[in-house]
N, C-alpha and C positions, 0 to 999 in steps of 0.2 A: 887375778884375771884369767890364768891359766886354769884354776879350779873350775870357773863357771863356763868355760867354754864346753866341756863334756857333758856337764849337768844340763846346758842349753841345748845341745844336740840330742841328748836323751829325754828331755821334757815332752816334745809331741808323742813319743811312743808310750811313756808313763802315763800321761794324761788321758791317752785314747786307750789304754787298757784299763784303767781306772775308772773311766765312764763306762766302758762295755761291761765291767762287772757290778759296778754300783749302782746305774740307772736301772736295770731290770729289777734289783734287789729294793730299792727305794719304791718303785711303783708296785711291786707285789706286796710291800709293807703297808703302802697307801690303800689298795684295794682290800686288805685283810682287814681293816677296822672302819671301813666303810658297808653300806647296804647297797649291793650292786648286782642285780639279777638282769642277765640280756633280756628277758622276758616282759621286764618291768623297767625299763629306760629310765622313767622319770622318777621312780621311788629311790632316790639316793639320798644318803646322809649318814653323818657319822654314827657309828653305833658302838663303838669301843671293840671290849674283847667277844662280843655275842657272836663271831663268826668263829672263834676259837672255840667257844663253848659249845655251839652247834656242831662242828666238826668232831669235837672229842666224844660227844654224848650220842653221835649216831651209831645205832645199832651195829652198823657195819664196820665200826672203827676199831673194835676190839678184834674181831674175826681178822680184819685187815692187818692188823700189827701181828696177831700170831702167826698167820700166814707168810708174812714178810721174814719173819724170825726162824719159822720153820723151813722156807725155801732157802733162805740164808746159810743157815746151819748145815742143812743136806747136801746143797751144792758143794759147800767148802769141804765138808768131810768126804765126799765122793771124789771130788777133784784131787784132792790131796793125797788121799789113801792111793787112789788108782794111778795117779801122777807118779809116786815114788815107785808104785810096782813097774809101771812102763819104762821109768828111768832105769831102773835097776835091770829090766829084761833087755833093753837096747844098749844098755852100756859096754856090754860084751862084743867082741866083733864078730860077726856072722856074715856069710854071703846076701847080698842085698840090703845091707844096713842102712844105707843112704836113702833107698827108695822108701824103706818102713819110715824112716823119719820123716821124711816128707808127706807121706800118707797120715801119718798121725798127727802132723802139725795142720793139716788141711783143713778141717773143719772149723778153726777158728776164724779163717778168714770168710766164712759164711755169714752172710747177712742175717740179723736175727728172724727177720720177716721170712726169709728163705727156708732158714731151719724150722719155724714153726711150719710153714706148710709143707714142708717134705716131710716131717714126723707124722702130720695130722692126715696127709692123704697117702703116703707110699708106707709108711710103718706102722700107725696106729689105728686105719680106718677098720671098722670092725667087719667089712665084707671082702675087700680087696686089699687089705694091708699085708705087708709082710709078716707082722706077728700075728694076724688071722690066719695065714695060710698056715704058719708053722702049728698053731694051735689044732687047725683042722688036720693035719698031717697026723698027729698024735691021737687024733679022736677027740679031741676035747672041743668045748663052745668056745668060739672067740670072745674075747672081752671087749667091750666099748669103753677103751681107755678113757677118752675125754668125758665120759659121762660117768663111770663108776668110779674112776679114779683121776680126778681133775688136776687135783695140785701135784699128786705124783706124777701125772704126765709132764706136766710143766717142768717139775724139778729134773725128769731123765732128760727133756729137750736141752734146758740149758747147762746140765752137767756135760752132755756129749758136745756141746759148741765150747765150754771152758777148760775141758780135761787138757785138751792140746797145748793150751797156755801154761797149766801147771806142769805139764810134761816136759815142755821147752826150757822154762826156767829150772826145773830141778835136774834136768838132763845135763844142762850147762853147767849146773854146780857140780855134777858127777865128774866133770872133765877134770876139775881141780884137785880132784882127792888124791892125796898121797898113795900111790899104788905101793911103795916100798914099805909103807906102814902095814899095809894089808896082807902083803906077802910075809913080812915079819911075825903079825899076828897069826897067819895061817900054819907058819912053820912052826910056831910054839904052841901049837894044838888048839887055837881058837875054832869055834863052829862057825857054820855061815852066820847062823842067827845071833852068835856073840859080836861078830863083825858087825852085822847091822846094827844091832843095838849101842854098842860102845864106840863104833867110829863111823857109820856111815849116816845113820840118824842125826848125831850131834854136827856131824859136818854140814848136813842139809837144813840146819835149823834156821839160819839165817834165810835162806831162799824160800822156807815153808812159811816164814813170818812175812815176806814180801808178798807170797801168793795170797795169802790170807787177806792180807792188808787190801791189795788191788780189788780182790773178787769182791770183798765187803762192799767196798765203795760203789763199784758198778752194780752189783746185784741188789743193792736197795733201789735202784731204778729201773728194775724189769718192767716192760711194759710190752712190747711188741708180740712177744712169745703167747701172753696173756689176750690180748686184744684179737688176734689172729686165731686163736684156736677156741679157747673157751668162753671168751666175753665176760671174764670174772664168775662164770657160774659153773655148775647150777646153783642158783642163789648167789652167795657170797663165798661158795667154796673155794674158788682159787682168785680171789680179789686180794691184791695186795695194797699197801699205800700208794704207791703211784698210781694203780688202775682206780682206787678209791677218789683220788683227787681228780682225775680224768672225768669219773661219773659224776663229780660235783660240779665241774666246770662245763663238759659240753652235753651230759644228758640231763643235768638239772637246771643248765645254764645259770649257775650261782658263781659268778667270777668272785665274789668276796669270800664265802667259804673255801673255794678251791684255793685261793691265795693263802688263806690261814694255813690251810692243809700243806700248801708248798712249803711255807715258812716252817711249820711243824718238822718236814720232811729234812729240811735244811739242818735244824738244830739237831735232828736225830744222826745225820750223816757225819756233823762235826764232831758229837760226842764220840761216836765210833771211831772216827779219824784219830781223834786225841789220844784215846786209848791204844789204838793200833800203831801209831808212829812211837809211841813210849815202848811198846813191845819189841818193834823193830829196832829202836835204838838201844835196847837192853842186849838184843842178840848181837847188835855190832860192837857193842862194848865187850 
């Protein structure tokens, strides 16, 4: 009886959480195996794996996967490398360090849509944007970033927003670095780069693994920046997997194909998560 009471008290929360997760997944699985186009609500029927085949054979699918992987890898590399650099810069005490830390972390709290609008209109606009004015100052022709380099522009926007997260995690990890060991290495004649390679980077390896894992999971679902700025274009130049699913669902009105794409994205995210969790586990060991 004593063992049943705690379980009975936990049961409502566990059941609610289970239903909250399983019902949408089951509904998505159901719609992925039926013909369900919002423009043809009467033409409904079981079609098996046809939605999956249609989604995978879509000409935009290969481009979307390539763009997703390129965006993912680029943002992770930029944020980790620059995050390490910033963490090292602000690790040493200097006047105003507290204010600098707050300013460095601030972009992470900007909403994705606001981030996209800021870069689209204030920074990358080819006429009155900050970058255009810099180009004109040096006598160069301004670049229409969102037209000429759509995916690169998205990568810059997202890197700007996620860099504070990486900096915060790595900066926190730097606080636990043994200063006595660094001082001993310095007295033994170790150069700065030798200290960085053999002491600092190994110490940061766990934090880097955590940053990579969390960013990879969240960056697989990037949508707001693309929707607000390029709309996936020109053509499919900046379309990723999440935006392709959106196009199938709300532009082609095909809920069946969109559901198949959503399940494909779930499987892809889980595969990535499994490898990343193992990587983090090895670092923790």
